[in-house]
N, C-alpha and C positions, 0 to 999 in steps of 0.2 A: 338561596341553596343550592348546596355545592356543583351539582349533578347536575342543574339546569344552565349555571355560568360556563356548564363546559365546554359549553355547543357554539364552538367558533361560528362555525357558519352561518348560526342565528338561530331562532326558534320559528317553528312554522305554526301555524292554526289551521287546522288538517281540516275544517271542518265551520263553514262560513254562510251565510247567503246574503242577499241585497232582494229589500223588496222594492217596487218602484208599483202601486197601485195604479195607478193611467193605464201602465204599459200590458203589466202582466198583475192583474187584481189574485189577490192571494185568499180565492174563495174557502179555504179548508180551515181559517182562521173561526174559531166559535166565539159567543159571548163570554167568555171568563177570559180571551183573551185581548182586550182590548189595549190593552199596551205595547200591544207591539204593533195593532193596527192602524199602520199607519207609514212613509218611506223610508226605508234605511237603505244609506247607499256609502260611499266609500268615505264620503265629507263626515259621516258619522264616526265611521271605524275607524280613519286613519288615527284620529288619537288616542285608539283603544291598545291600537294594534303598536306606536311607538311606544306609546306607555309601559307594555308588555312586554319589549326585546322583538317583537315578531318580525322577522324578516320578508317572509315569504308567505301563504296561504292557500287554498283549495276553496272556489265559491262552489257552494253545489244549488243543483236546482231545485226548486220548490214545487212548480207547477207542470200539469202533464201534456205540458205544450210545445212545437217545434222549435215557435217562435221567442219563448224562452232563452232556450238555450243557446240560441242563436242570437239575441241579446247578451246573453252572460260570457259568450265569446269573443264579440263586439267589446266588451268594456275590458277583458284581459287584454283585450289586444292594446289598449290602451293605458290600462295601471297596471304598474311597474311589481307592485304587491303581490298580485293575484298568478301564482305561479303555475297553475291546476283549475279546470273546469271540469265538475263531475256533473254532466246534462243528462237528459231525458229522451228516454226513448221508445215506443211500444213496444214488448220483446213479443207479440205476437205476428207482429206486423211482416208479410214477408218481403218486403222492400226495406227492413232494416239496415242491411248494407251500403245502398242508396244514402240511406239518413244518415249514415255515419260518413259517408266519403262527402255527400254535402256539406256535412258540417264543417271537415278538414278543411276545406277547399275556400269557406269565408276568410274572410279578416278574422285573427286569432284562433282560426282552427289549430294552429298546433300546439296549441294548450287546452285543448281535449285530454283528456286522462284518463277520463273512465264513464258509466252512467248509470242511473239509478234510476227503479223503479219504485213506488210505493208498493211495495207486498203487502206491508200494513191493511190497507187500505179494504183488499181482495176479501169477501166473505169465504171464498173456498179455501180453507187451509190445506188442499193440494195443490195449490195452485203451481208451486214452482214444478211439480211435475209433471205436468201436461206438456204435451209431445210440443207444443206450439210453441212453450216458452221454455224448454229444455233447447231446440233450433233457434231460438234468437239471442239465450246466453252463450253457444256456440259462436253463436256469430261476434256476437261482443270477445270472445277467444281469439280468434281467429283475425279482428279488427289490432288487439294488442291491445284492448285497453281493460283497465280493475273494471270492476260490477261492485258499486256499492249495494249491502245485501239489510234494507231497511221493513223490518221484521217484530212485531210482537209475537206474546205467546202461542198462539192460533197457527203459527205458521214454524214454529223453533222444528217441528222434528220434518218439517218438509225441508227445510235449510241444512240439516245436517246432512238428509240425502244427497242434496244435488251436489255441495260441495265435496261429497264422496266421488260423487259420479263427474264430476267437471274438474280435474284435477288439474287443467291446464290452463285453468282461468283462475285469476284474482281476484275472491271477495275477500270485501273491508267492509266488515260489521258496523255498523252505524248506531251511535248508541247502547252499545255494549247489548245490543237486543231488546233494551227497553224493561230492563228487571224493575220490579214494585221498591220501592226504596224507602217506602215511608216507616218510620220508628216500629218495628218490631215485626215487620214484616219479613215472610218467610222467603230465603231466596238459594233454596238447596236445591230446585228442580231446575233454575236456572241457571246455577252453581256447575249441575251435573253437565247442560247446554253445551256451558262454556269449556270447561274438561274437554266433551267430546268432539267442538266444532275445532280445538286446539288440536288434536291429534291429526289435522290436516294442514299440511304446509304452505298450504293456499289460502289459508285464511286470516287475515289479519283486522285489529278490532282497533274504533276507537273509542276515548275516555273522553268521550260528549254528551253531552243532553244529560246527565247524571241527576244534576238538581231538580228538570224540573218532571223527575220521575221519581221525587222525592215531594215531601209538604212543602208549596210553594215559600209560604211567611214562613217556616219555623225551621226548617232543617239546618243539618248544624255537619260538618267536617267527617263526625263517629257516625252519623248516617249513613254516609257514603265506602265509610272505610271497608266494610267489610266485602264489598265487590270490585272494589282496586283490586284488595289482597287477591280474591280467589282469580280475577285474571293476570293478574303479575305473576301468580302461580301456573295457569294455564299455557298461555301465550308467551311470557317471557319479554320482556322492555324494548327486543326486534322485530315483534308483530304485532306492535302496540302504541298508537300516536294519538296525540291531545287533538284533540278541536274546541272550538268555542260552542259549538252551535251559537250563533249572535245571528240577527235578531232574538231567535225564540229565548235562550237563558236568561232574556229581562224579565223574562215571566217569575223567576226564583229570583238570579242572582243579576249583579252587572257584570261588567266583561272581567273585570280586574279581582272581582272576590273570590270567579270561580277560579281564574291563574292563579290567585295566591294558594287556594281551597288543593289546590291541583298538584302544586307544590310543596304542601306540607302531606301532603297523601304519598307522594313519591318520594318524601324527604330519606328515607333506607336506602335507598338507591344510589349504584354509585356514581363518579360523573360520564362516564362511557354510554350506563344507561340510562341514564336523564339525556345525554343527546339524545339518543335515541329515539325515546317516546316525542321528546320535541320539537324531535326537525329529521331526522336521520331515516327513520320508521319512512312518514310519509312521503322524503322524496325517492326511497327507493323504491316501494310500491307503486306510486305512479309518477315513478320515471322523468325529475323533473332534477336538474343541477341548483345548486346552490348560486346568487347573483354575482 
């Protein structure tokens, strides 16, 4: 794909995880996810990123524990592939600023580029409207970090309000807000959300997690194509970034198949646009340089 090959700085995988079950059990895994109920670390990831031409990655939290983020930062301090870490913190904690400071003071703290809180797990659809949450997000903004927005449909409307009300905070929409992409699914409501969010310059989005929102066993690139076309129109390449969502993607696709699918779906983009999606956007939004 010409657009991908034009990325002289090397590709970025802007969204992957590391599982070490003994240290940080992945308690969110359910019985459908036995294929990834194990350990997945740098030893397993390196052959995949090398084959895909990935030069840098962003390592993202999965467990709502400070100790996991501390461990991820320690890994980043020793692992040249990892350019950034999106850690966890309790948005409603009055001492959030102290938590951020402690992350930055530890080995690997310079790799902290963002925070994430699993809004998708909150029963309250107005969670993002809570004054305590808004104060926490303002603290994230004041710290110069991005915030990864992990939401599903119940939280879509609140997401529109929060990105509007906090224009100084850089939001990164994980997995495009998790639209349902099974064959024949109606994505019109979701498409409206994308167009609305994209009106706000402080929102970027990750082309990640799509295969696990489709039919795991039977999906094809054409099942994902309508969603990709929507976000290309809404956000444009300079606010889109590629992510593998490894090892979660293994529920529906191996690493190389998802990379090849992304290349296929973006084959009509220019070299400059492909370079942005496969590297430039992530580096700009998260604030790290090429190797």
